[in-house]
C-alpha positions in Angstrom: 94.5 94.8 90.8 96.6 95.9 87.9 97.9 99.3 88.9 98.2 100.3 85.1 94.5 99.6 84.4 92.3 102.4 85.2 89.7 104.5 83.7 91.0 105.4 80.1 93.7 108.1 80.4 92.5 109.3 84.0 94.9 110.4 86.6 93.8 109.2 89.9 95.7 110.8 92.9 95.4 109.1 96.2 96.9 110.3 99.3 98.3 108.1 102.2 98.5 110.3 105.1 98.7 110.1 109.0 100.9 111.2 111.9 104.6 110.6 111.9 105.8 107.1 112.2 102.6 105.4 111.3 104.0 103.4 108.5 103.2 105.5 105.5 106.5 105.3 103.8 106.6 101.4 104.3 103.2 101.3 102.6 104.5 103.6 99.6 107.6 101.4 99.3 105.5 98.2 99.1 102.9 99.8 96.7 105.9 100.7 94.4 107.1 97.0 94.4 103.4 96.1 93.3 103.9 98.4 90.2 102.0 101.5 91.3 103.5 105.1 90.7 104.3 106.5 94.0 105.4 110.0 95.1 107.6 109.6 98.2 107.6 112.0 101.2 110.1 114.8 100.2 110.2 116.3 103.5 112.5 113.8 105.1 115.1 113.8 102.3 115.1 117.7 102.4 115.6 117.7 106.1 118.6 115.3 105.8 120.2 117.6 103.3 119.4 120.8 105.3 120.9 119.2 108.4 124.0 118.2 106.6 124.7 121.7 105.3 123.8 123.2 108.6 121.0 125.1 107.3 117.9 126.4 109.3 114.9 125.6 106.9 113.8 123.0 109.3 110.2 122.4 110.6 111.4 123.0 114.1 113.6 126.0 113.3 112.1 128.0 110.5 108.7 126.4 109.7 107.7 129.1 107.2 110.8 128.7 105.1 110.5 125.0 105.3 106.8 125.1 104.3 107.3 127.3 101.3 109.9 125.0 99.8 107.8 121.9 100.6 104.7 123.5 99.1 106.7 124.1 95.8 107.7 120.5 95.8 104.2 119.1 96.6 102.8 121.2 93.6 105.4 119.8 91.5 104.7 116.3 92.5 101.0 116.8 92.0 101.6 117.9 88.4 104.1 114.9 87.8 101.3 112.3 88.6 100.9 109.5 85.9 97.9 108.4 84.0 96.5 105.6 86.2 96.8 105.4 90.1 99.4 107.6 91.7 99.9 107.3 95.6 101.2 110.3 97.5 103.2 109.8 100.7 101.4 112.9 102.3 100.0 116.0 100.4 99.4 119.6 100.4 96.9 119.7 103.2 99.3 118.0 105.6 101.2 121.2 105.9 98.3 122.9 107.6 98.6 120.5 110.5 102.3 121.1 110.8 101.9 124.7 110.6 99.2 124.7 113.4 101.4 122.5 115.5 104.1 125.4 115.4 101.3 127.8 116.5 101.4 129.6 113.2 98.5 130.6 110.9 98.8 128.9 107.4 99.7 131.3 104.8 97.1 132.4 102.2 99.3 130.6 99.3 99.0 127.2 101.4 95.3 127.6 101.8 94.9 128.5 98.0 96.9 125.4 97.0 94.6 123.2 98.9 91.7 124.4 96.7 93.8 124.4 93.4 95.4 121.1 93.6 92.7 118.4 94.6 93.4 114.7 95.2 91.0 111.9 94.9 88.1 112.4 97.4 89.1 109.2 99.2 92.2 109.6 101.4 93.8 106.6 103.1 94.7 107.5 106.6 97.3 105.5 108.6 96.8 106.2 112.4 99.3 106.7 115.0 100.8 103.2 116.1 103.0 103.4 119.1 104.4 100.0 118.5 106.2 101.1 115.3 106.9 104.8 116.1 110.4 105.8 116.3 112.1 109.3 116.8 115.2 110.0 114.8 117.1 113.1 113.6 114.5 114.0 111.0 111.4 112.9 113.1 111.5 115.0 116.3 107.9 114.7 117.3 106.9 113.3 120.7 104.1 110.8 121.0 101.9 113.5 122.2 102.8 115.9 119.2 102.2 112.9 116.7 98.7 112.3 118.3 98.0 116.0 118.0 99.2 115.9 114.3 96.9 112.9 113.7 93.9 114.7 115.1 94.7 117.9 113.1 95.2 115.8 109.9 91.8 114.1 110.4 90.0 117.5 111.0 91.8 119.3 108.0 91.1 116.7 105.5 87.5 116.4 106.7 87.1 120.3 106.5 88.6 120.2 102.8 85.9 117.7 101.9 87.9 114.6 101.7 86.7 111.1 103.0 89.1 109.4 105.2 89.4 105.5 105.1 91.2 104.3 108.0 94.0 101.8 107.3 94.0 99.0 110.0 96.9 98.4 112.2 97.7 95.1 110.7 100.7 93.7 109.0 102.1 95.5 105.8 100.8 92.8 103.5 97.3 93.1 105.0 97.4 96.9 104.8 98.3 96.5 101.0 95.5 94.1 100.6 93.0 96.5 102.3 94.0 99.4 100.2 93.7 97.4 96.9 90.4 96.2 98.0 89.3 99.7 98.4 90.6 100.7 95.0 88.6 97.8 93.3 85.5 99.2 94.9 86.1 102.7 93.5 87.0 101.5 90.0 
């Protein structure tokens, strides 16, 4: 499928989401190589910078401050989408799951943003895959927390009216082929 060819002048924003360490970023990187416009996960880069400077706007220290910054980034990313297909490594609804994991109630601005900034109805969901999951300095969730996030993400996207398409646990090439096949059906 030619990523540049789409309904004339239409922006199609597709989310690739799932729990930490499920292979979303690898998918995004491969889709980029195939010529798609992709918006990378901004949280990981921000966390690295915040750790280097010794800041506390981290999801495990100050989730409210972290979410405010990330929400602004997500809204900016949403607005920067290009004509044609744009893939997002996570999206605004993901913050609700992370907020709940921290035992906090999502702020009204976050809830409103999920209504104001709507992605394509179809969301590509990459499930937890223990075989590829790795914890590191930016990804601190345990397997159990990753599975909780997975469950919450599924519920949140469904509550918001999105349809989840489960991306199979297969090789990266086969995952790309699967996504492109779904896109062809949607065109």
